[in-house]
VOVOGU-418607 format. One record per residue (C-alpha): residue number from 1; residue in three letters; y, z, x. Coordinates in steps of 0.2 Angstrom, whole numbers, plus 5000, padded with zeros to 4 digits. Example, Ala and Ser with C-alpha at 12.3 -4.5 7.8 and 13.67 -1.06 7.14 Angstrom:
! VOVOGU-418607
R zaro nukol    v    w    u
R    1   ALA 4978 5039 5062
R    2   SER 4995 5036 5068
//
This chain:
! VOVOGU-418607
R zaro nukol    v    w    u
R    1   MET 5187 5026 5095
R    2   ASN 5189 5015 5110
R    3   ASP 5198 5029 5119
R    4   ILE 5183 5041 5119
R    5   SER 5178 5044 5137
R    6   PRO 5160 5044 5141
R    7   PRO 5151 5061 5143
R    8   ALA 5146 5067 5160
R    9   HIS 5131 5060 5168
R   10   PRO 5117 5072 5163
R   11   SER 5108 5081 5177
R   12   PHE 5090 5079 5180
R   13   ALA 5086 5096 5173
R   14   GLN 5096 5092 5157
R   15   ALA 5086 5076 5155
R   16   LEU 5070 5086 5157
R   17   HIS 5075 5097 5143
R   18   VAL 5079 5083 5132
R   19   TRP 5063 5073 5136
R   20   ALA 5052 5088 5133
R   21   LYS 5061 5091 5116
R   22   ILE 5058 5072 5111
R   23   GLY 5039 5074 5117
R   24   LEU 5037 5089 5106
R   25   LEU 5045 5082 5091
R   26   SER 5039 5064 5092
R   27   PHE 5029 5063 5076
R   28   GLY 5027 5048 5064
R   29   GLY 5022 5034 5075
R   30   PRO 5033 5022 5084
R   31   ALA 5046 5021 5070
R   32   GLY 5049 5040 5070
R   33   GLN 5049 5041 5089
R   34   ILE 5061 5027 5091
R   35   ALA 5072 5035 5078
R   36   LEU 5071 5051 5086
R   37   MET 5076 5044 5103
R   38   HIS 5090 5034 5095
R   39   MET 5097 5050 5087
R   40   GLU 5096 5060 5103
R   41   LEU 5101 5048 5116
R   42   VAL 5113 5036 5108
R   43   GLU 5121 5045 5094
R   44   ASP 5121 5064 5099
R   45   ARG 5122 5064 5118
R   46   ARG 5129 5046 5121
R   47   TRP 5118 5044 5137
R   48   ILE 5115 5026 5133
R   49   SER 5124 5013 5123
R   50   GLU 5118 5005 5108
R   51   ALA 5117 4988 5116
R   52   ARG 5107 4995 5131
R   53   PHE 5095 5005 5120
R   54   LEU 5091 4989 5110
R   55   HIS 5090 4978 5125
R   56   ALA 5077 4990 5132
R   57   LEU 5068 4992 5116
R   58   ASN 5067 4973 5115
R   59   TYR 5058 4972 5131
R   60   CYS 5046 4986 5127
R   61   MET 5041 4977 5111
R   62   LEU 5035 4963 5121
R   63   LEU 5023 4974 5131
R   64   PRO 5005 4980 5128
R   65   GLY 5004 4998 5125
R   66   PRO 5014 5011 5116
R   67   GLU 5032 5004 5115
R   68   ALA 5040 5021 5111
R   69   GLN 5033 5029 5127
R   70   GLN 5038 5014 5137
R   71   LEU 5056 5015 5129
R   72   ALA 5057 5033 5135
R   73   THR 5051 5028 5152
R   74   TYR 5064 5014 5153
R   75   VAL 5079 5025 5148
R   76   GLY 5073 5038 5160
R   77   TRP 5073 5025 5174
R   78   LEU 5091 5020 5169
R   79   LEU 5097 5038 5170
R   80   HIS 5088 5045 5185
R   81   GLY 5078 5031 5194
R   82   TRP 5059 5031 5196
R   83   ARG 5058 5050 5195
R   84   GLY 5068 5050 5178
R   85   GLY 5056 5036 5172
R   86   VAL 5041 5046 5177
R   87   ALA 5047 5062 5169
R   88   ALA 5052 5054 5153
R   89   GLY 5036 5045 5151
R   90   VAL 5025 5060 5155
R   91   LEU 5034 5072 5144
R   92   PHE 5033 5060 5130
R   93   VAL 5014 5060 5131
R   94   LEU 5010 5077 5138
R   95   PRO 5013 5088 5122
R   96   GLY 5003 5076 5111
R   97   PHE 4989 5075 5124
R   98   ALA 4987 5094 5125
R   99   VAL 4987 5095 5106
R  100   ILE 4974 5081 5104
R  101   LEU 4963 5089 5117
R  102   ALA 4963 5106 5108
R  103   LEU 4960 5097 5091
R  104   ALA 4946 5086 5099
R  105   THR 4938 5102 5105
R  106   GLY 4938 5110 5088
R  107   TYR 4932 5094 5081
R  108   ALA 4917 5092 5093
R  109   LEU 4912 5110 5090
R  110   PHE 4915 5112 5072
R  111   GLN 4919 5095 5065
R  112   GLN 4931 5104 5053
R  113   LEU 4948 5096 5049
R  114   ASP 4954 5106 5034
R  115   TRP 4965 5118 5044
R  116   VAL 4973 5104 5053
R  117   ALA 4977 5095 5037
R  118   SER 4985 5112 5031
R  119   ILE 4996 5113 5046
R  120   PHE 5002 5096 5047
R  121   PHE 5002 5090 5029
R  122   GLY 5021 5094 5027
R  123   LEU 5026 5087 5044
R  124   LYS 5020 5069 5039
R  125   ALA 5030 5069 5023
R  126   ALA 5045 5075 5033
R  127   VAL 5043 5062 5046
R  128   LEU 5043 5048 5032
R  129   ALA 5060 5054 5027
R  130   VAL 5066 5053 5045
R  131   VAL 5059 5036 5047
R  132   VAL 5068 5030 5032
R  133   GLU 5085 5037 5038
R  134   ALA 5082 5029 5055
R  135   LEU 5078 5012 5048
R  136   LEU 5094 5012 5038
R  137   ARG 5104 5018 5053
R  138   VAL 5097 5005 5065
R  139   ALA 5098 4991 5052
R  140   ARG 5117 4994 5049
R  141   ARG 5120 4992 5067
R  142   ALA 5108 4978 5072
R  143   LEU 5111 4966 5056
R  144   LYS 5128 4959 5057
R  145   ASN 5126 4941 5051
R  146   ALA 5115 4930 5040
R  147   LEU 5104 4925 5054
R  148   SER 5100 4943 5059
R  149   TYR 5096 4947 5041
R  150   GLY 5085 4932 5039
R  151   LEU 5075 4936 5055
R  152   ALA 5073 4954 5050
R  153   VAL 5066 4949 5033
R  154   GLY 5056 4935 5040
R  155   ALA 5048 4947 5053
R  156   PHE 5044 4960 5039
R  157   VAL 5036 4946 5027
R  158   ALA 5026 4939 5041
R  159   LEU 5019 4956 5047
R  160   PHE 5016 4964 5030
R  161   PHE 5011 4950 5018
R  162   PHE 5002 4938 5030
R  163   ALA 4996 4950 5045
R  164   VAL 5004 4938 5058
R  165   PRO 5000 4945 5075
R  166   PHE 5014 4956 5081
R  167   PRO 5017 4946 5098
R  168   ALA 5019 4930 5088
R  169   VAL 5032 4937 5077
R  170   VAL 5042 4943 5092
R  171   PHE 5040 4927 5102
R  172   VAL 5045 4916 5088
R  173   ALA 5061 4927 5085
R  174   GLY 5065 4926 5103
R  175   LEU 5063 4907 5103
R  176   ILE 5075 4905 5088
R  177   GLY 5088 4916 5096
R  178   TYR 5087 4907 5112
R  179   GLY 5089 4890 5103
R  180   VAL 5103 4896 5092
R  181   ALA 5112 4903 5107
R  182   LYS 5111 4887 5116
R  183   ARG 5116 4875 5102
R  184   ARG 5125 4885 5089
R  185   PRO 5132 4902 5096
R  186   ASP 5144 4903 5082
R  187   LEU 5129 4908 5071
R  188   LEU 5127 4924 5081
R  189   SER 5145 4929 5079
R  190   GLY 5147 4946 5072
R  191   GLY 5129 4950 5076
R  192   GLY 5119 4956 5091
R  193   HIS 5127 4969 5101
R  194   LYS 5145 4964 5100
R  195   PRO 5158 4967 5094
R  196   SER 5151 4981 5083
R  197   GLY 5143 4990 5098
R  198   ALA 5158 4989 5110
R  199   ALA 5166 5005 5106
R  200   LEU 5150 5014 5107
R  201   ASP 5146 5005 5123
R  202   ALA 5162 5011 5131
R  203   SER 5159 5029 5128
R  204   ALA 5141 5030 5134
R  205   VAL 5134 5036 5151
R  206   ILE 5124 5020 5153
R  207   ASP 5134 5005 5146
R  208   ASP 5137 4987 5150
R  209   THR 5146 4991 5166
R  210   THR 5132 5001 5173
R  211   ILE 5122 4992 5187
R  212   HIS 5105 4996 5193
R  213   VAL 5093 4991 5206
R  214   SER 5092 4973 5209
R  215   PRO 5074 4965 5209
R  216   SER 5066 4959 5225
R  217   TRP 5049 4953 5230
R  218   GLY 5047 4968 5242
R  219   ARG 5051 4980 5228
R  220   ALA 5039 4971 5216
R  221   PHE 5024 4972 5228
R  222   ALA 5028 4990 5232
R  223   VAL 5028 4994 5213
R  224   ILE 5012 4985 5211
R  225   GLY 5004 4993 5226
R  226   ILE 5009 5011 5220
R  227   TRP 5005 5010 5202
R  228   GLY 4991 4998 5203
R  229   GLY 4983 5010 5216
R  230   LEU 4986 5025 5204
R  231   TRP 4978 5016 5190
R  232   ILE 4962 5013 5199
R  233   ALA 4961 5028 5209
R  234   PRO 4950 5039 5197
R  235   LEU 4937 5025 5196
R  236   SER 4934 5028 5215
R  237   VAL 4931 5047 5212
R  238   VAL 4920 5044 5197
R  239   GLY 4910 5031 5207
R  240   ILE 4908 5043 5222
R  241   ILE 4902 5057 5211
R  242   TRP 4892 5049 5197
R  243   GLY 4889 5031 5203
R  244   TRP 4892 5016 5192
R  245   GLY 4887 5011 5175
R  246   ASN 4888 5028 5167
R  247   THR 4899 5036 5153
R  248   PHE 4914 5040 5163
R  249   SER 4915 5023 5172
R  250   ASP 4912 5014 5156
R  251   ILE 4927 5024 5148
R  252   PHE 4938 5020 5163
R  253   LEU 4934 5001 5162
R  254   PHE 4934 4999 5143
R  255   PHE 4951 5008 5141
R  256   SER 4958 4999 5156
R  257   GLN 4954 4983 5146
R  258   MET 4963 4990 5131
R  259   ALA 4978 4994 5141
R  260   VAL 4982 4976 5144
R  261   VAL 4978 4969 5126
R  262   THR 4985 4983 5114
R  263   PHE 5000 4973 5108
R  264   GLY 5006 4980 5092
R  265   GLY 5000 4998 5095
R  266   ALA 4985 5008 5091
R  267   TYR 4981 5000 5074
R  268   ALA 4980 4982 5082
R  269   VAL 4965 4987 5091
R  270   LEU 4958 5001 5081
R  271   ALA 4944 4990 5073
R  272   TYR 4938 4983 5090
R  273   VAL 4938 5000 5098
R  274   ALA 4928 5008 5084
R  275   SER 4916 4993 5084
R  276   GLU 4913 4995 5103
R  277   ALA 4913 5014 5103
R  278   VAL 4900 5015 5089
R  279   GLY 4890 4999 5091
R  280   THR 4890 4995 5110
R  281   PHE 4892 5012 5119
R  282   GLY 4886 5024 5105
R  283   TRP 4900 5036 5109
R  284   LEU 4904 5040 5090
R  285   GLN 4896 5039 5073
R  286   ALA 4903 5028 5060
R  287   GLY 4919 5035 5052
R  288   GLU 4923 5047 5066
R  289   MET 4935 5035 5073
R  290   LEU 4946 5037 5057
R  291   ASP 4944 5056 5059
R  292   GLY 4952 5054 5077
R  293   LEU 4966 5043 5070
R  294   ALA 4970 5056 5057
R  295   LEU 4971 5069 5071
R  296   ALA 4982 5057 5081
R  297   GLU 4993 5053 5066
R  298   THR 4997 5072 5063
R  299   THR 5001 5076 5081
R  300   PRO 5016 5072 5092
R  301   GLY 5016 5058 5104
R  302   PRO 5010 5040 5103
R  303   LEU 4996 5036 5090
R  304   VAL 4986 5027 5104
R  305   LEU 4981 5045 5109
R  306   VAL 4967 5042 5097
R  307   LEU 4959 5034 5112
R  308   SER 4960 5051 5121
R  309   PHE 4950 5057 5106
R  310   VAL 4937 5044 5108
R  311   GLY 4936 5048 5127
R  312   TYR 4934 5066 5123
R  313   ILE 4919 5064 5111
R  314   ALA 4911 5052 5123
R  315   GLY 4912 5064 5138
R  316   PHE 4907 5079 5127
R  317   ARG 4891 5070 5121
R  318   GLN 4886 5061 5137
R  319   SER 4893 5074 5150
R  320   LEU 4881 5069 5165
R  321   GLY 4877 5087 5169
R  322   LEU 4894 5094 5166
R  323   ASP 4897 5107 5153
R  324   PRO 4900 5097 5137
R  325   LEU 4918 5104 5135
R  326   TRP 4922 5099 5153
R  327   GLY 4914 5082 5150
R  328   GLY 4925 5080 5135
R  329   VAL 4941 5085 5145
R  330   LEU 4936 5073 5159
R  331   GLY 4933 5059 5146
R  332   ALA 4949 5062 5137
R  333   SER 4959 5063 5154
R  334   LEU 4951 5046 5160
R  335   ALA 4955 5037 5143
R  336   THR 4973 5044 5144
R  337   TRP 4976 5040 5162
R  338   VAL 4971 5022 5160
R  339   THR 4981 5020 5144
R  340   PHE 4997 5026 5150
R  341   VAL 4998 5023 5169
R  342   PRO 4999 5004 5166
R  343   CYS 5015 5007 5155
R  344   PHE 5024 5014 5171
R  345   LEU 5019 4998 5180
R  346   TRP 5025 4987 5167
R  347   ILE 5042 4996 5166
R  348   PHE 5046 4999 5184
R  349   LEU 5040 4981 5188
R  350   GLY 5049 4972 5174
R  351   ALA 5065 4982 5170
R  352   PRO 5076 4976 5185
R  353   TYR 5073 4958 5180
R  354   ILE 5076 4962 5161
R  355   GLU 5092 4971 5166
R  356   ARG 5098 4956 5176
R  357   LEU 5095 4945 5161
R  358   ARG 5109 4954 5151
R  359   SER 5122 4942 5158
R  360   ASN 5112 4926 5153
R  361   VAL 5120 4920 5136
R  362   ALA 5104 4911 5130
R  363   LEU 5092 4925 5135
R  364   ALA 5104 4937 5127
R  365   GLY 5103 4927 5111
R  366   ALA 5084 4928 5112
R  367   LEU 5085 4947 5114
R  368   ALA 5098 4949 5100
R  369   ALA 5086 4939 5089
R  370   ILE 5072 4950 5094
R  371   THR 5083 4965 5090
R  372   ALA 5085 4959 5072
R  373   ALA 5066 4955 5070
R  374   VAL 5063 4973 5077
R  375   VAL 5072 4980 5061
R  376   GLY 5058 4970 5051
R  377   VAL 5045 4977 5062
R  378   ILE 5051 4995 5060
R  379   PHE 5052 4992 5041
R  380   ASN 5034 4986 5041
R  381   LEU 5028 5002 5051
R  382   ALA 5038 5013 5040
R  383   LEU 5030 5005 5024
R  384   TRP 5013 5007 5032
R  385   PHE 5016 5025 5036
R  386   ALA 5023 5028 5018
R  387   LEU 5008 5021 5010
R  388   HIS 4996 5032 5020
R  389   VAL 5007 5047 5017
R  390   ILE 5009 5046 4998
R  391   PHE 4992 5038 4994
R  392   ASP 4975 5045 4999
R  393   GLU 4967 5028 4999
R  394   VAL 4975 5012 5005
R  395   GLY 4965 4995 5003
R  396   ARG 4970 4977 5007
R  397   ILE 4973 4962 4996
R  398   GLU 4965 4946 5004
R  399   ALA 4970 4930 4994
R  400   SER 4971 4913 5003
R  401   ILE 4983 4916 5018
R  402   ILE 4989 4933 5011
R  403   SER 4983 4949 5019
R  404   MET 4992 4964 5015
R  405   ALA 4990 4983 5013
R  406   TRP 4989 4989 4995
R  407   PRO 4988 5007 4988
R  408   VAL 4974 5013 4977
R  409   TRP 4986 5019 4963
R  410   GLY 4975 5032 4956
R  411   THR 4975 5041 4973
R  412   LEU 4994 5045 4973
R  413   ASN 4996 5062 4981
R  414   TRP 5009 5071 4971
R  415   SER 5011 5085 4984
R  416   ALA 5015 5072 4997
R  417   LEU 5028 5064 4986
R  418   VAL 5036 5080 4982
R  419   LEU 5037 5085 5000
R  420   THR 5044 5068 5005
R  421   VAL 5058 5070 4991
R  422   LEU 5061 5088 4998
R  423   ALA 5063 5081 5016
R  424   ALA 5074 5067 5010
R  425   VAL 5086 5079 5001
R  426   SER 5086 5090 5017
R  427   LEU 5091 5075 5027
R  428   PHE 5102 5064 5016
R  429   VAL 5110 5077 5004
R  430   LEU 5110 5093 5014
R  431   HIS 5112 5084 5031
R  432   TRP 5100 5096 5040
R  433   GLY 5094 5091 5057
R  434   VAL 5077 5084 5061
R  435   LEU 5070 5101 5068
R  436   ARG 5076 5111 5053
R  437   THR 5069 5098 5041
R  438   LEU 5052 5098 5050
R  439   ALA 5051 5117 5049
R  440   LEU 5055 5117 5031
R  441   SER 5042 5104 5027
R  442   ALA 5029 5112 5037
R  443   CYS 5031 5128 5028
R  444   ALA 5032 5120 5011
R  445   GLY 5016 5109 5015
R  446   LEU 5006 5124 5021
R  447   LEU 5011 5134 5005
R  448   LEU 5007 5119 4994
R  449   GLN 4990 5117 5002
R  450   LEU 4986 5135 4999
R  451   ILE 4991 5134 4981
R  452   VAL 4982 5118 4977
//
């Protein structure tokens, strides 16, 4: 296996095709999206090695915003520089934004979600099987010693049973890995990225020998100037046309604030956004935020696209003289812009420094520990997703320091369970690909919904 030569470096056109495919198929939240990228980029095409993929993922897990979209941007940057990063990040978001825009329009006009549920019901069940398959695959490669298993289990327990803040879990795992690498590096033997990933690393386009741009103050200031300027540019346009203190400027400023505090993804700030959108700004009615989340969960792209839905409804209802439909489009576009443009800033500014840290043994140990913890994070995301797919209602158990999701057992959705089993058979027994499994499940879901 060590003799396998790396594939040819993909052209920019080839990469565009793959990024568009990933954007169109990126259902299932971050767990499913990371799984899809791992399959496409690491396993099937060998464009990036296991070690470099996990190294990039570790950094993205530390950032505010959607980690899967940032991971796509990072890998795109590794492959084709800044234009590759922009293409990967934009194509990851664009299909989902187009779909959420169409669905938000239908919702604003008709407030009718039944047809959406009929179309996407089967897809959600299929994605659950894809996530489970990915979790097993990543765990087999990332967990190689007792310490890594302990970190993965600890991360899952902290997140699922005690609702420990996501950044705290990742930070503690990094501290443990850093300390172990400094004092007892033998405890990391057999784990992390080597030696298990060495063969894969040697046969990838982007491997441990690939060197990228070195960080510098000049480059950092240029990145901040360009992407910071792009971030705030729409606010100037809104201010010139409508002045300040209106719906569109409020959308821009509020979601810009969210862009720097959304650690842990959409769910981490959902309650706060709902409270502000309903209570402070009056953009939505109580319960409509969950309708938006339901739309975002059943479309491709990051779940944080629920913020685009909020922006659309706000612009639709307070359009400042525009046609309500165009007001909705502008509101959704502003919310999406300020949610995702900062992600490019974090990646293009920090990625060169993170790449340089790969040669630091202690910091490599910290990132290896975060890799192990990420397995627990993905398990937590997968279980959360599973509960919400298979059960119609999921509550919480609050007892002393315990705070955990718990299903309402009487709301078990047998149709969803059957479709999940069907998708699992397709993937694990018949070994069908993801696209074929999604198509099968979508058709079966539509048929079941019509029958039931």
